[in-house]
C-alpha positions as a printed Julia matrix, in Angstrom:
319×3 Matrix{Float64}:
 100.88   95.27  133.29
  97.79   97.23  132.25
  98.89   99.41  129.37
  95.73  101.56  129.6
  97.32  103.54  132.45
 100.42  104.39  130.42
  98.79  105.76  127.27
  98.23  109.47  126.72
  94.85  109.24  124.97
  91.59  108.13  126.55
  90.36  107.33  130.05
  91.63  104.07  131.55
  88.89  101.47  131.58
  86.81  103.19  128.88
  87.0   102.2   125.18
  87.77  104.96  122.75
  84.95  106.82  121.08
  85.25  108.7   117.79
  86.6   111.64  119.79
  89.62  109.7   121.06
  90.22  108.18  117.63
  90.25  111.67  116.12
  92.64  112.81  118.84
  94.92  109.9   117.99
  94.72  110.65  114.25
  95.54  114.32  114.8
  98.7   113.29  116.63
 100.03  111.42  113.57
 102.29  113.02  110.98
 103.9   112.17  107.66
 107.48  110.99  108.27
 108.49  109.57  104.88
 107.21  109.47  101.32
 105.34  106.51   99.87
 105.7   107.94   96.37
 109.44  108.57   96.55
 110.48  105.5    98.54
 108.0   102.91   97.27
 106.1   103.9    94.12
 109.1   105.32   92.27
 111.24  102.39   93.36
 108.61   99.96   92.06
 108.44  101.83   88.77
 112.2   101.6    88.42
 112.12   97.86   89.08
 109.26   97.44   86.6
 111.4    99.09   83.91
 114.24   96.57   84.28
 114.29   94.26   81.23
 114.38   91.07   83.31
 111.26   92.23   85.17
 109.33   93.96   82.39
 109.44   90.84   80.23
 107.7    88.76   82.89
 105.73   91.0    85.24
 103.32   93.91   84.96
 103.14   96.68   87.56
  99.42   97.33   87.99
  97.27   99.59   90.15
  94.59   97.48   91.81
  92.84  100.22   93.77
  93.29  103.59   95.45
  92.87  104.77   99.03
  91.04  108.1    98.91
  92.39  109.72  102.08
  93.33  113.19  100.81
  90.01  114.85  101.63
  89.6   113.37  105.1
  93.09  113.41  106.62
  95.17  116.52  107.11
  98.39  116.29  105.12
  97.59  112.91  103.6
  97.3   111.96   99.96
  95.28  109.62   97.82
  97.34  106.47   97.68
  97.55  104.24   94.6
  97.67  100.56   95.59
 100.11   98.69   93.38
 101.1    95.11   92.71
 103.33   93.1    90.39
 101.56   90.35   88.45
 102.91   87.71   86.07
 102.26   88.38   82.41
 102.27   84.71   81.45
  99.56   83.47   83.78
  98.89   79.74   83.5
  96.6    77.31   85.3
  99.38   74.74   85.04
 101.63   76.72   87.39
 101.46   77.08   91.16
 100.47   80.57   92.32
 102.35   82.55   94.95
 100.92   85.61   96.69
 103.43   87.83   98.49
 102.12   90.66  100.67
 104.15   93.39  102.35
 103.39   96.5   104.33
 100.08   95.28  105.74
 101.48   97.04  108.79
 102.96  100.06  107.05
 105.61  100.73  109.68
 107.24   97.33  109.08
 109.71   98.6   106.51
 111.52   95.43  105.46
 108.22   93.81  104.48
 107.7    96.47  101.82
 111.27   96.56  100.56
 111.76   92.81  100.9
 108.8    92.25   98.57
 110.28   94.72   96.07
 113.73   93.14   96.35
 112.23   89.73   95.62
 110.66   91.07   92.42
 113.92   92.73   91.39
 116.34   89.91   92.19
 114.52   86.58   92.34
 111.13   86.59   90.63
 112.49   85.86   87.16
 113.98   82.58   88.41
 110.5    81.35   89.34
 108.49   82.41   86.3
 108.61   78.91   84.81
 106.95   77.27   87.83
 104.86   80.05   89.39
 102.26   82.65   88.72
 103.56   85.55   90.82
 101.45   88.2    92.54
 103.2    90.71   94.83
 101.23   93.4    96.69
 104.23   95.1    98.23
 102.7    97.95  100.29
  99.14   97.22  101.39
  99.0   100.15  103.88
 100.74  103.19  102.36
  99.39  105.7   104.92
 100.84  103.45  107.61
 104.13  103.45  105.69
 104.26  107.24  105.56
 103.29  107.78  109.21
 105.2   104.69  110.5
 102.02  103.19  111.92
 100.5    99.8   112.66
  96.94  101.12  112.32
  95.19  102.9   109.48
  93.71  106.42  109.94
  90.56  104.93  111.48
  92.61  103.4   114.32
  91.98   99.96  112.79
  94.64   97.27  112.44
  94.5    96.05  108.82
  96.11   92.77  109.87
  93.12   91.95  112.06
  90.63   92.95  109.36
  90.84   90.38  106.57
  87.27   89.18  106.64
  83.98   89.83  104.85
  82.77   93.44  105.04
  86.14   94.52  106.4
  86.18   97.92  108.13
  89.74   98.53  106.87
  89.86   99.89  103.29
  93.38   98.52  102.87
  92.31   94.96  103.69
  89.11   95.16  101.67
  90.96   96.46   98.6
  93.45   93.59   98.64
  90.8    90.92   99.19
  88.63   92.33   96.4
  91.6    92.44   94.05
  92.61   88.83   94.65
  88.99   87.68   94.41
  88.54   89.55   91.11
  91.35   87.5    89.58
  89.44   84.27   90.2
  92.64   82.4    90.96
  93.67   79.62   93.28
  96.5    80.72   95.56
  98.83   77.87   96.48
 101.25   79.66   98.79
 100.96   82.99  100.59
 103.95   84.69  102.23
 103.04   87.73  104.33
 106.04   89.85  105.32
 106.15   91.47  108.77
 108.41   92.76  111.53
 108.25   92.64  115.32
 109.8    95.86  116.66
 110.53   97.43  120.04
 107.7    99.89  119.35
 105.25   96.98  119.52
 105.65   97.17  123.3
 106.42  100.87  123.69
 103.63  102.23  121.47
 101.34   99.87  119.62
 100.29   97.45  122.37
  99.68  100.29  124.87
  97.58  102.06  122.21
  95.59   98.87  121.59
  95.0    98.41  125.31
  93.81  101.99  125.63
  91.58  101.85  122.54
  89.79   98.7   123.66
  89.97   99.26  127.45
  91.58   95.87  127.87
  94.71   94.57  129.53
  97.47   93.5   127.16
 100.49   92.11  128.95
 103.75   92.93  127.22
 105.96   90.05  126.14
 109.67   90.05  125.47
 110.45   91.08  121.91
 112.26   88.11  120.3
 115.79   88.96  119.19
 115.77   87.51  115.71
 113.66   86.15  112.9
 110.68   83.85  113.42
 107.63   82.58  111.54
 103.92   82.41  112.26
 102.16   79.44  110.67
  98.48   78.52  110.56
  97.07   76.36  113.35
  94.7    74.67  110.87
  97.35   73.96  108.22
 100.7    74.32  109.99
 102.74   72.33  107.42
 105.73   71.92  109.7
 108.06   70.75  106.91
 107.19   73.84  104.87
 107.9    76.18  107.8
 111.17   74.35  108.49
 112.27   74.85  104.89
 111.67   78.6   105.18
 113.64   78.79  108.43
 116.53   76.88  106.86
 116.71   79.4   104.02
 116.49   82.4   106.35
 119.1    81.23  108.86
 121.68   81.42  106.09
 121.31   85.22  106.11
 120.23   86.16  109.64
 119.81   84.72  113.12
 116.65   82.94  114.26
 115.01   84.15  117.46
 115.48   82.09  120.62
 112.44   81.51  122.82
 111.98   83.02  126.27
 112.47   80.94  129.4
 109.0    79.42  128.96
 109.68   78.23  125.41
 107.54   80.98  123.91
 107.79   83.66  121.23
 105.56   86.73  121.75
 103.7    84.77  124.41
 102.95   81.76  122.17
 104.43   78.3   122.59
 107.02   77.48  119.94
 106.06   74.48  117.78
 109.53   74.02  116.3
 112.7    76.08  116.03
 111.7    79.61  115.05
 108.0    78.85  114.47
 104.73   79.54  116.28
 101.18   79.09  114.97
  98.17   81.42  115.01
  94.54   80.96  113.98
  95.14   83.06  110.89
  91.61   83.07  109.47
  89.8    83.42  112.79
  91.99   86.38  113.77
  91.47   88.13  110.42
  95.16   87.98  109.49
  96.31   88.67  105.96
  97.8    85.18  105.64
  94.4    83.68  106.33
  92.19   85.27  103.67
  93.71   83.67  100.58
  92.43   80.12  101.19
  95.87   78.78  100.28
  97.37   75.42  101.15
 100.66   76.84  102.4
 101.16   80.12  104.23
 103.61   81.76  106.56
 103.93   85.15  108.17
 107.49   86.35  108.57
 108.64   88.36  111.58
 111.96   90.2   111.3
 113.48   92.07  114.27
 115.04   95.26  112.85
 116.04   96.6   116.3
 118.49   93.77  116.97
 122.16   94.75  117.36
 122.88   91.76  115.13
 120.82   93.11  112.19
 120.77   96.06  109.85
 118.4    97.39  107.19
 119.84   95.29  104.37
 120.0    92.16  106.49
 116.29   92.49  107.28
 115.41   92.88  103.6
 117.59   89.89  102.72
 115.81   87.79  105.36
 112.43   88.6   103.83
 113.66   87.62  100.37
 115.12   84.38  101.72
 111.78   83.52  103.32
 109.92   83.95  100.03
 112.52   81.89   98.19
 112.37   79.15  100.82
 108.58   78.97  100.61
 108.59   78.79   96.81
 111.37   76.22   96.69
 109.39   73.95   98.99
 106.15   74.29   97.01
 107.98   73.76   93.7
 109.49   70.53   95.02
 106.11   69.31   96.26
 104.52   70.02   92.88
 107.08   67.79   91.19
 106.66   64.81   93.53
């Protein structure tokens, strides 16, 4: 199926110019508030005694979109960071909202800080960038205002301000990341909106695949760490169902390597999980449109994935 023919913007067979990108941007609108739903929630979590004793809520950058996008704001980029940083601990990086529309990634990262982070302070330096793409959060979008996918833009001289800001922040800390958990969702709109838009923008054919009904993981083809991925799946399946493959043994068109896991070339593709030069990484994929899930269940699955990843790395460090 050639999605170019189905999309309302552009001429089939011709890549978008700035004119089509502006047309796309003008069709977007603010649907929810980053400040009210994310920033204020993070501030409330930061004020909890169990959190404030161990973690700082810091602003690592700002996206200056107010003067260039109708109805948009300047967006502070925030993260939680351990107060008691130590070279003797393992370091975990948790990222959420790289695709702003993937809601449970944002709120799963915040729920981890609120409910679980304190239990891991002894063994881990903790860094949680919980909403990397706030404009995407507000407009429920995969792309940023430039019609760029931040999760294909984690490389040197990135064209996506969201990706560049996070990479610069982590680099400025001069730290070694041991494990990186990047929180995502696969939704029905991936096939109904975002893949058709991508096909139209690039004048390429993108065949739709069946949306997996359930949770799955994306590992790194270079460092798959099958035992690590299995540990994460085992933690998650206690709170939600794991996606079955299609009839060809695939998830989103990729051959499954083990139950609930596929692998991508994370660095080559410019994915968030690939920039941190970590030993262990996984990208979660929750399916919020499943009749077997709800909003809280999706958040719980994200938290379970982080906990599973950290439990595995903590055990390895003690071997």
